[in-house]
C-alpha positions, 0 to 999 in steps of 0.5 A: 625142915629136915630132922637132924640130932647131929647139929643140935646143941644137945649134940654139938656142944658135948662133941666140940667141947670133949673132943676139942675140935678146932676152928668151930663156928656157927652160921645162922640166920635170924629174923627181926624178933631174933628167932633162928631160922637157919643154923649149922655148926661149921669148921673154918679152913684157911689157907694154911690147912692145905686149901686153895681158898679159905672155906666153911664146911659143916661140922663133921666128926666120927660121931656125926652121920648127917651134917645137913643144917636146921632150916625153919619150916616158917618161909624157908626161901626168905631164910635161904635167900638171906643166907646166901645173899649174906655169903656172896657179899662178903670176901673172907670165905669162898665156899660152904660145903656139906658132906651128908646131905639127904639129897632127895629131900625138900629142903635139899632141893629148895636150898639148891634152887635158892643158891642157884637163883641167888647167883651161887654155884651148887656142885653135888658130890658123889651119892651113897645109900643108907639102909632105913626102916619104916617101923614095922613087925619083925615078921613084915621086915623078914618077909623082905629078906631072902628065903636063906636069910630068913631061915638062918635068922629064925634058926638063930632066934631058936638058939637064943631062946633055947638058953632061956627067956628072951625079952626086949624093951625100950628105955627112954625116960630120964630115970631109965637112962643112966642104967641103960648107958651103963649096960650099953658101954659094957656091951660096946667095949665087950667085943672087937671095939674094946679090943681095938680101942675104938669103943666109946669106953676106950677114951675118956674124951669119947666116954665124957661126950657120950654121957653128956650127950645122952643126958642132954637128949634124955631130958626131952625123952629123945635118947632112946635105948633098945635092949635085948635081954636073956634071963633078965640081963642085957645081952645087946643094946642100941642107942638111938636118938629122936629128931622130929618124926625120925629115929637115928641109930647112933651106936650098938653093942652086944655079948660077943659069946652070943654072936651065933644068935644074930644078936645084931640083926635081931636087935635092929628087927625088934627095935623097928617092931617095938617103935611101931608098937609103942611110938607110933609117931616115929615114921622112919628110923635111920640106920646111920650106916652103910649099905653093905652094913649088917643092918642093910641085910634085914632093912631093905629100904634105902635113902640116898644121901650126897655131898654139896659144896656151894661157891660164890667168889669168882676165884672159887668158881674157877677152883671148883670147875677145874676140880669138876673137870679133873674128876670127870676126866679121872672117871672117864679114864678108870 
């Protein structure tokens, strides 16, 4: 139901294999024909991991920006009822946690409803807001900015144009991706991420994960790079992943010597503009960034996300109830 490239095999297999994430399993529901109707990678936590009870958690990582499960659109009520029925009838695991969940989606609401109807407790967690954009022209997006922001961005654009010919392009085909990947990695490691050893190119495992992930998504034209060029050279690049009708922003890199030209802001504005022109079937772009990030200054729509934990055993209900009481007490005291 909900789009999520971060739980697809094209993403999960390179992630788990290269970053060597331990205790990963697959929670799934199949129909009588053997077709998958529900699937999510999970990490298995036992007593020895400092947990009061053994539980399952949706796979999370520094590169996973949504961990919501994939649920088939065909008879989702039956699928979710089967899932919670199976979980409630076993005694090895006491709960299932999802950290980044599209809380206002049809899937989330249906999952919570079916869980409660099946006798499973649902405990929502803290909510966050994430910047998103409906593909539109840069001018339309700028019109939502403050007057001072518009003035500053237009000034930075004129500065960039003073250096030469400025262009923007999308790279999507399997033939274009290797070149785009090379340029992106160069730019992402050129700034503070490279200096702090947090870029994808800083560690061999992360580098391999990124290459394999991009190759996997490019086979179906779902890895998309937006490139800003100056005099024919790429000076900023965004890596994005497509799932259903939503484009998910994964990473960005730009030339640090041109920071005064607001390359990050213009990359996001022009990405939305080119998507509107070239790929109209994309209805939404998810920034995968925090509300106070640079993207939030030019993308003013917000999407709500929240964590969820589902518990079914008697002991888990007691533990989770105690946690909720303690959290409420701390909140009132603060």
